[in-house]
N, C-alpha and C positions, 0 to 999 in steps of 0.2 A: 464337590467334592464328591466323588465313589467311596461308596462306605469299603469296598475291597481294597484301600488304598490306606488303612490304618496302617501307623507306625507300629510294629511288634518285634521286640527284641529276644524271643524268647531264648534259651540254650543260649545268649550270647551274656560275655564276660564285659562289665563296664568298671573300669577302672578309676578311682577317686582319690587324688593328691590332694592334700590340703596343708595348708600356709597359715597357721591359726595365730592371730592375733588380738588383741583385746577389741577391737572394735570394726576388725572386718576378715575376711578369711580370703584369701588365695585359693582357688580351685581351680585344678586342670584335672580333665576326661580325658583317658583315654581306650578307645574302642579296636580291637585286633591289634593291632600293629603301629595305630594312626594316632595322634595329640589331634583331638577333636577338638575342645574349646581349651582356652583360659581365660577367668575372670574373676572378678573380685565380687561377695558379697556380707550381705550382714551376717555377722556370728550365732546364724540359728540353723541349729539341724532339720528343722522341720521344712524350712527354706528351702534348704538342698534337695529335703527327701522329696518335695513336692516339686521340682526343678527335674529330677531323675526320674518320677514315675511319669512326667508329663510327656521329656522328650526322649526317653528310653522305655517305655512300656513293660513289663515282663522280662525284665534284663536282670543277671545276674550281677548284684552291686556289691565291690569291694573297694575297702577305702584305706588311709595308710595315713599319720600327718606329721609332721616335723614336731619331734618334741622341745618348744619352746616353753615360754613360760608356763603353759599348763600342762606342759608334760613329765617327764621324769625328775629326780632329783636322786641323787648319791648321799 
């Protein structure tokens, strides 16, 4: 692989939607105006961070989550 072909998402916004559950998270990633991928993962923020850094290096990450069991209360 040519070193000039490295991924670089500098100045690009990467939006991450989370549906949080006790045993897993449902993650949706949107880049630009397209849904890139939706997947399930174990509920660990470091795992998600590592995925983002590996697949979208230097991007601007934004996230939102569904206020479920660990969300807001009245």
